[in-house]
Structures are given as structure tokens and as C-alpha cells.
DRENBA-882620 format. One line per 3 residues: their letters; for each residue x, y, z of C-alpha. Coordinates in Angstrom, 3 decimals, m for minus. Each point is the difference from the previous one (the first is absolute). Example, Ala and Ser with C-alpha at 12.3 -4.5 7.8 and 13.67 -1.06 7.14 Angstrom:
! residues 2
as	12.300 m4.500 7.800 ~ 1.370 3.440 m0.660
***
This chain:
! residues 378
xxx	m24.824 m7.428 36.838 ~ 2.337 2.483 m1.654 ~ 3.523 1.185 0.779
xxx	0.534 3.674 m0.817 ~ 3.257 1.969 m0.097 ~ 0.145 3.579 1.348
xxx	2.791 2.488 m0.667 ~ m0.817 1.900 3.176 ~ m1.545 m0.893 3.322
xxx	m2.333 2.994 m0.428 ~ m1.789 m1.812 m2.815 ~ m0.972 m2.732 2.480
xxx	m1.225 2.398 2.655 ~ 0.503 0.313 3.721 ~ m3.087 m1.867 1.177
xxx	0.520 m3.043 m2.217 ~ 3.731 m0.194 0.732 ~ m0.342 0.316 3.763
xxx	m2.857 m2.508 0.058 ~ 2.498 m2.517 m1.409 ~ 3.080 1.126 1.936
xxx	m1.637 0.355 3.420 ~ 1.479 2.183 2.708 ~ 2.536 m2.288 1.666
xxx	3.036 1.058 m2.031 ~ 0.586 3.762 m0.483 ~ 2.107 m0.501 m3.136
xxx	m2.730 m1.855 m1.891 ~ m2.440 2.861 0.384 ~ m1.248 2.177 m2.809
xxx	1.313 3.083 1.835 ~ 3.575 m1.303 0.061 ~ 0.118 m1.280 m3.582
xxx	m1.893 2.961 m1.416 ~ 2.282 2.491 1.752 ~ 2.986 m1.789 m1.551
xxx	m1.513 0.276 m3.482 ~ m1.522 3.482 0.337 ~ 3.346 1.510 1.013
xxx	1.865 m1.731 m2.831 ~ 2.175 m2.007 2.391 ~ m1.476 m3.092 m1.655
xxx	m0.361 0.433 m3.746 ~ 1.359 m1.117 m3.341 ~ 2.612 2.756 0.329
xxx	1.324 m1.475 3.263 ~ m0.068 m3.549 m1.363 ~ m3.231 m1.035 1.759
xxx	m2.797 m0.026 m2.597 ~ m3.246 m1.039 1.729 ~ m1.822 m2.945 m1.589
xxx	m2.304 m0.929 2.859 ~ m2.426 m2.870 m0.461 ~ m3.613 m0.273 0.998
xxx	m2.172 m3.091 0.000 ~ m3.504 0.983 m1.074 ~ m3.387 m1.617 m0.421
xxx	m2.615 2.056 m1.884 ~ 2.189 3.096 0.524 ~ 0.069 m0.584 3.749
xxx	3.500 m0.112 1.480 ~ 0.520 m3.162 2.049 ~ 3.793 m0.011 0.246
xxx	3.111 2.040 m0.729 ~ 3.772 m0.349 m0.259 ~ 2.690 2.721 0.117
xxx	2.156 m0.443 m3.089 ~ 2.716 1.994 m1.774 ~ 2.100 m0.192 m3.129
xxx	3.570 0.587 1.166 ~ 2.922 1.289 m2.073 ~ 2.528 m0.594 2.813
xxx	0.282 m1.810 3.341 ~ 0.320 2.959 2.366 ~ m2.329 0.338 2.965
xxx	m0.958 m3.675 0.189 ~ 2.183 m1.466 2.791 ~ m0.080 m3.453 m1.601
xxx	3.209 0.020 m1.915 ~ 0.115 m1.338 m3.565 ~ 2.895 2.048 m1.369
xxx	1.977 m3.193 m0.663 ~ m2.877 m1.363 m2.061 ~ m0.153 3.207 m2.049
xxx	3.770 m0.125 m0.551 ~ m0.196 m3.623 m1.128 ~ m2.685 0.927 m2.529
xxx	2.129 2.900 m1.212 ~ 3.062 m2.218 m0.479 ~ m2.111 m2.447 m1.980
xxx	m1.331 2.778 m2.211 ~ m3.536 m0.309 1.384 ~ m2.107 2.947 1.278
xxx	m0.972 m0.244 3.671 ~ m1.908 3.279 0.079 ~ m2.835 0.748 m0.072
xxx	m1.186 m2.491 2.589 ~ m3.333 m0.249 1.816 ~ m0.014 0.480 3.779
xxx	m2.710 m0.225 2.650 ~ 1.251 1.975 2.978 ~ m0.560 3.024 2.175
xxx	2.499 2.475 m1.482 ~ 3.063 0.653 2.149 ~ m1.558 m1.928 2.886
xxx	1.398 m3.389 1.116 ~ m2.963 m0.879 2.208 ~ m1.745 m3.373 m0.349
xxx	m3.680 0.411 m0.832 ~ m2.535 m1.685 m2.301 ~ 0.257 0.678 m3.724
xxx	m3.056 m2.030 m1.091 ~ m2.749 2.213 1.393 ~ m3.658 m1.002 0.210
xxx	m3.120 1.702 1.246 ~ m1.453 m1.421 3.186 ~ m2.120 m3.132 m0.496
xxx	1.489 m0.672 m3.448 ~ 0.971 m3.626 m0.569 ~ 3.688 m0.429 0.872
xxx	0.481 m2.070 m3.146 ~ m0.285 3.252 m1.967 ~ 3.538 0.879 1.087
xxx	1.245 m2.557 m2.497 ~ m1.633 1.998 m2.803 ~ 1.988 3.083 0.983
xxx	3.258 m1.974 0.087 ~ m0.759 m1.538 m3.371 ~ m1.008 3.396 m1.359
xxx	3.388 1.479 0.929 ~ 1.821 m2.946 m1.579 ~ m2.085 0.225 m3.173
xxx	0.740 3.718 m0.256 ~ 3.721 m0.691 0.359 ~ m0.116 m2.686 m2.685
xxx	m2.198 1.803 m2.513 ~ 1.683 3.408 0.389 ~ 3.540 m1.298 m0.415
xxx	1.335 0.717 3.487 ~ 3.141 m1.927 0.862 ~ m1.352 m1.051 3.374
xxx	m2.583 0.372 2.754 ~ 0.967 0.672 3.619 ~ m2.296 0.072 3.038
xxx	1.933 1.718 2.789 ~ m0.745 m0.399 3.718 ~ m3.322 m1.819 m0.412
xxx	m1.817 m1.358 3.001 ~ 1.149 m3.537 0.788 ~ m3.571 m1.228 m0.513
xxx	0.280 0.905 m3.705 ~ 3.056 m2.126 m0.740 ~ m1.897 m3.173 m0.924
xxx	m2.228 1.940 m2.398 ~ 3.030 1.588 m1.669 ~ 1.763 m3.346 m0.181
xxx	m3.046 m1.617 m1.604 ~ 0.003 2.810 m2.573 ~ 3.547 m0.961 m0.999
xxx	2.183 2.334 2.054 ~ 2.983 m1.072 2.078 ~ 0.371 1.053 3.627
xxx	2.971 1.903 1.385 ~ 0.740 0.280 3.721 ~ 1.753 2.775 1.900
xxx	m0.273 1.402 3.515 ~ m0.458 3.181 1.971 ~ 0.212 0.728 3.717
xxx	m3.296 0.623 1.793 ~ m0.959 0.735 3.611 ~ m2.926 m1.791 1.631
xxx	m2.066 1.331 2.867 ~ m0.316 m2.723 2.653 ~ m2.591 1.924 1.957
xxx	2.513 2.395 1.575 ~ m1.448 2.666 2.279 ~ 3.099 2.216 m0.011
xxx	3.339 0.304 m1.740 ~ 1.653 m1.332 3.152 ~ m2.184 m3.118 m0.256
xxx	1.423 m0.497 m3.477 ~ 3.602 0.514 1.138 ~ m0.549 m2.461 2.844
xxx	m0.131 m2.768 m2.629 ~ 3.596 0.797 m1.075 ~ 3.035 m1.700 1.406
xxx	1.944 2.161 2.435 ~ 2.717 1.177 m2.388 ~ m2.364 1.042 m2.774
xxx	m2.382 1.658 2.440 ~ 2.793 2.139 1.449 ~ 1.127 1.020 m3.481
xxx	m3.507 1.021 m1.056 ~ m0.414 2.083 3.156 ~ 3.393 1.596 m0.557
xxx	m0.922 0.934 m3.593 ~ m3.206 1.640 1.193 ~ 1.823 1.799 2.806
xxx	2.482 1.566 m2.451 ~ m2.882 1.630 m1.867 ~ m1.813 1.174 3.122
xxx	3.172 1.437 1.540 ~ 0.678 1.934 m3.207 ~ m3.230 1.875 0.689
xxx	m1.851 m1.368 m3.042 ~ m3.763 m0.279 0.336 ~ m2.573 m1.603 m2.273
xxx	m3.397 0.874 m1.386 ~ m2.375 m2.466 m1.671 ~ m2.097 1.640 m2.704
xxx	m2.676 m1.385 m2.311 ~ m1.124 1.405 m3.325 ~ m2.438 2.425 1.623
xxx	2.852 1.528 2.015 ~ 2.191 0.587 m3.037 ~ m0.141 3.476 m1.530
xxx	1.587 0.748 m3.353 ~ 2.931 1.751 1.673 ~ 0.536 m2.912 2.383
xxx	m0.077 m2.456 m2.907 ~ 2.568 2.172 m1.740 ~ 2.278 m0.310 3.052
xxx	m0.503 m3.757 0.284 ~ 0.476 m0.535 m3.728 ~ 3.290 1.885 0.031
xxx	1.176 m2.177 2.895 ~ m0.890 m3.340 m1.573 ~ 1.385 1.130 m3.359
xxx	3.420 0.331 1.625 ~ 0.201 m3.792 0.240 ~ m0.483 m0.335 m3.755
xxx	2.435 2.807 m0.741 ~ 2.717 m1.670 2.094 ~ m0.491 m3.137 m2.092
xxx	0.271 1.979 m3.223 ~ m3.659 m0.433 m0.969 ~ m3.287 1.881 0.147
xxx	m3.205 m0.744 1.861 ~ m2.442 m2.214 m1.920 ~ m2.976 1.964 1.320
xxx	m0.098 3.790 m0.197 ~ m1.337 2.440 2.573 ~ m3.310 0.324 m1.834
xxx	m0.594 m3.732 0.465 ~ 0.221 0.287 3.769 ~ m2.209 3.100 0.027
xxx	m2.677 m1.743 m2.061 ~ 0.105 m3.198 2.025 ~ m0.009 1.891 3.293
xxx	m3.234 1.689 m1.030 ~ m1.672 m3.044 m1.545 ~ 1.024 m2.634 2.545
xxx	1.277 1.792 3.138 ~ m0.478 m2.898 2.411 ~ 2.387 m2.187 m2.004
xxx	2.974 2.289 0.690 ~ 2.238 0.219 3.042 ~ 2.881 2.477 0.107
xxx	2.499 m0.287 2.845 ~ 1.730 3.352 0.342 ~ 3.178 0.265 2.111
xxx	0.711 3.472 1.377 ~ 2.939 1.568 1.810 ~ m0.648 3.368 1.647
xxx	m3.361 0.006 m1.842 ~ 1.751 m0.299 m3.355 ~ m0.546 m3.072 m2.244
xxx	3.160 m2.088 m0.316 ~ m1.441 m3.265 m1.343 ~ m3.221 m1.508 m1.286
xxx	m1.392 m3.380 m0.969 ~ m3.139 m0.612 m2.043 ~ m2.098 m3.087 0.757
xxx	m3.252 m1.377 m1.370 ~ m2.707 m1.502 2.172 ~ m2.210 m2.954 m0.915
xxx	m2.798 m1.585 1.977 ~ 2.410 m2.151 2.005 ~ 3.459 0.829 m1.361
xxx	2.451 2.860 m0.020 ~ 2.297 0.491 m2.972 ~ 3.252 1.939 0.239
xxx	1.055 1.739 m3.189 ~ 2.065 3.203 m0.152 ~ 2.535 1.586 2.312
xxx	2.452 2.868 0.023 ~ 1.948 2.209 2.401 ~ 2.051 3.172 m0.041
xxx	3.061 m1.706 1.452 ~ 1.396 m2.891 2.015 ~ m1.521 m0.525 3.440
xxx	0.889 m3.025 2.094 ~ m2.863 m2.507 m0.169 ~ m2.432 2.378 m1.718
xxx	m0.638 m2.162 m3.065 ~ m0.883 m3.058 2.091 ~ m2.179 2.041 2.342
xxx	m1.899 1.861 m2.734 ~ m0.488 m2.854 m2.438 ~ m0.376 m3.002 2.317
xxx	m0.586 0.702 3.687 ~ m2.496 2.809 m0.599 ~ m1.875 m2.286 m2.386
xxx	m0.046 m2.811 2.553 ~ m1.336 2.361 2.656 ~ m2.738 1.103 m2.401
xxx	m1.002 m3.619 m0.689 ~ m0.137 m0.784 3.725 ~ m2.057 3.109 0.739
xxx	m2.577 m0.648 m2.741 ~ 0.023 m3.790 0.040 ~ 1.405 m0.565 m3.495
xxx	1.110 m3.591 m0.497 ~ 2.940 0.330 m2.394 ~ 2.602 2.634 m0.870
xxx	1.629 m0.313 m3.432 ~ 2.885 2.480 m0.139 ~ 0.979 m0.641 m3.631
xxx	2.594 m2.037 m1.847 ~ 3.464 m1.206 0.960 ~ 1.845 0.992 3.155
xxx	1.407 m2.717 2.221 ~ 0.468 2.694 2.653 ~ m3.749 m0.330 0.573
xxx	0.447 m3.430 1.578 ~ 1.516 1.330 3.212 ~ m2.945 2.429 0.290
xxx	m2.522 m2.841 0.146 ~ m0.835 m0.585 m3.674 ~ m0.019 m3.590 m1.212
xxx	0.293 m1.470 m3.523 ~ m3.255 m0.462 m1.885 ~ m0.495 m1.563 m3.424
xxx	m0.946 2.256 m2.894 ~ m0.916 m1.172 m3.478 ~ m0.213 0.826 m3.653
xxx	m1.139 m1.970 m3.051 ~ 1.455 0.087 m3.513 ~ m0.656 m1.151 m3.551
xxx	2.346 0.483 m2.954 ~ m1.010 m0.380 m3.628 ~ 3.366 m1.379 m1.135
xxx	m0.162 m3.738 0.806 ~ 3.744 m0.592 0.407 ~ 0.431 3.001 2.273
xxx	m3.075 m1.005 1.982 ~ 1.366 m3.508 0.542 ~ 3.321 1.419 1.208
xxx	m1.652 2.493 2.346 ~ m2.279 m2.668 1.484 ~ 3.085 m2.047 0.863
xxx	1.696 3.076 1.442 ~ m2.998 0.926 2.152 ~ m0.201 m3.512 1.455
xxx	3.635 0.220 1.120 ~ m0.421 3.591 1.175 ~ m2.938 m0.993 2.195
xxx	2.161 m2.473 1.864 ~ 2.616 2.720 0.549 ~ m2.643 2.398 1.324
xxx	m1.296 m2.609 2.426 ~ 3.518 m0.644 1.313 ~ 0.567 3.743 0.352
xxx	m3.242 0.482 1.931 ~ 0.968 m2.745 2.423 ~ 3.482 1.464 0.437
xxx	m1.216 3.506 0.809 ~ m2.760 m1.322 2.239 ~ 2.722 m1.538 2.157
xxx	1.079 3.582 0.832 ~ m3.420 1.005 1.324 ~ 0.166 2.220 3.115
xxx	m2.843 m1.853 1.653 ~ 0.525 m2.260 2.996 ~ m0.019 m3.710 m0.489
xxx	m3.431 m1.465 0.881 ~ 1.262 m1.527 3.245 ~ 2.070 3.039 1.039
***
């Protein structure tokens, strides 16, 4: 068995990568990661130098792991700025660090990827390979962001420490219609959800659901300008450029859902989603102005309706946002795993993460108490 390091996903190849990644998660696909690299959105210049791993036997790829050398902490959604600042104050370099993640995408999915029928124990070789690379190449640390929960024991056995956080996800309980879903709400929350939807309908706004095959270059240009407005209002720029979406739309059209909101046949808002085998992922949103209830309708209720229509089990709308709770999203655990080369810092961070985990668990219980759903005996 041999661990090899690749400075581009192209050097691994589409067939070998996808045979390891499978087709369940759209972000793990060769099309997604290659589009990010081919357009320069992910590169050494943007602080994401690819160093992907493959596990090989007689030059046959058996496993793979997305991996990047990072010169900053942007686009990760697992925040370690305080750790970097502590290193800086101590006169120690925190960057570059080694990160296994899907760039700019806080969606839980496996990071230790194996071809079908490969012994599951081989995942440990990938984890150890990443740690060895971090140690031998002088990286300050190794971070595995949003791994699948089933990988946590393997990462722990390799010497990494687990960190817990949470997102808000929606679960399909076999609903036949959106009204079936709302019927599970308590009366007050149900009335509010209906009122929010009514505001949008009465404004004359209508929606179209488009997949990658429906998206022309001019339509992508319109949608991209809309979703870029959200970044501009926050004083930042979009992580992915227009060319990324054009490439991905051509290479993997069924993984894309665009919800386009129109008023008098003119686009006023858009949201971009990604579609997995049983999950919907909300990602980008933007609008030309303020419309009562439009954000909730475009980003959440339209996504829920899509999941009900096509039988998707889970809707992950992205990070943060306690306002999602009243729309039917409940707290779900998310994870990361970390190793730091500096022993004193690593000891301190392990203690911090243990205390932080307790805080996260208390927070999840507190927000769950505000769920809009009826009590079981109601």
C-alpha cells in the first residue's frame, strides 16, 4: 500500500476519484472539486493549495482524501481564528495548516473515501497518511472539517481530537404535501408560516425551479449577479466565480437546483441549491430589494416543497440562523477533528474543546425547546 500526494485532482482522474467518492454527496464529486480548481477559485493563489491523497496498491487507486494546504482560515466555517491569534501572540506560525474539507462548503460528508468493496480498515491508512504529511511537511496542524460521524472513531484513533458544533436541518417525515408538513406545527407557528407565504404570493411573486440543464449562460449571469449582491452587502466577494457555476452546470446538471423568484416576469431573487441522492443543500441567495417574507420563502419553504415533491429525506440549508427553527429546522450535530503539532497548544485546545462540547449540547437543547412542532400528545 502506498499513500500518494497530488497537487491537483486532475492528476487523480475522474473515474478513480468518483469510484471512491460515490454519488451520494454532490460536493465530493470530481466535477465539483475539479470545477473549483480549474477556474482558479481553489488554488495556491486563493490560499487553497490542493494536496489530495490517494491510497494505492500496485498503482491502482483504492481510496482518496480531499486535502489542502491553507494559508488562512477563510471559507471553512469551523472557526479557529482564536487559535491562530494565540499562536501569533506566542510568536509561533499557525499558517500554513493542512485541511481536509470541501472548499467553501459546510456540508457534512465523508472525507476518507474508499472504492466499493475495499476493506473499511483502509480508511485508517488515509487518516494516518494525512497526519504523517502534516508532521513531515512542517504544517502547524491538521483539520478534518465536517466529516461523516462514522469517521470520528478512526480520526480519534489516529490522534485527532473531536470538535462538536450544530446546524439546523429539516427532516421529511413522509409528508405528501406542504400542508401536511404545516399540520405538525403548533397553531401559532403554523399561522405565522402561512402568513409569511401569503405575503409573498400577494406581492405577485412567482417561482421557477430550474436544474443545470435549464440554465443558459445568460440565465446564470442573472442568477450570479443576484446571489453576488448578498456578498457585496456584507463587504465581501463570492468564493466561486461565474465560470465555476457554468462548468458545474454542464458537467453535473442534475446536482443543481436554482429557485428563481420573478415579479412581472422579471427576476427579483434567486437561491442556488445542490441536490444529493437523498438530501437537498441550500447555499447561495440574493435579491434586488426587500420583500416581506421572500428570503424565507425562497431559501426554506421552496426547498421544503422540493424535498416533499421528490421524496428527499433531509434538507440542509447551511450554517447558523436560529430563525430557521420556527420554519421547521431542528438542531443537528456537526463535527470536525483537529491535531496540532505544538504539544502545549494541543493540550490547551483539547481542554477547550471538551468544555465547548458541553456548551454546544446545552445550546442544542435550549433551541430545541423552541421547536414549532406540536408536543407528541397534542
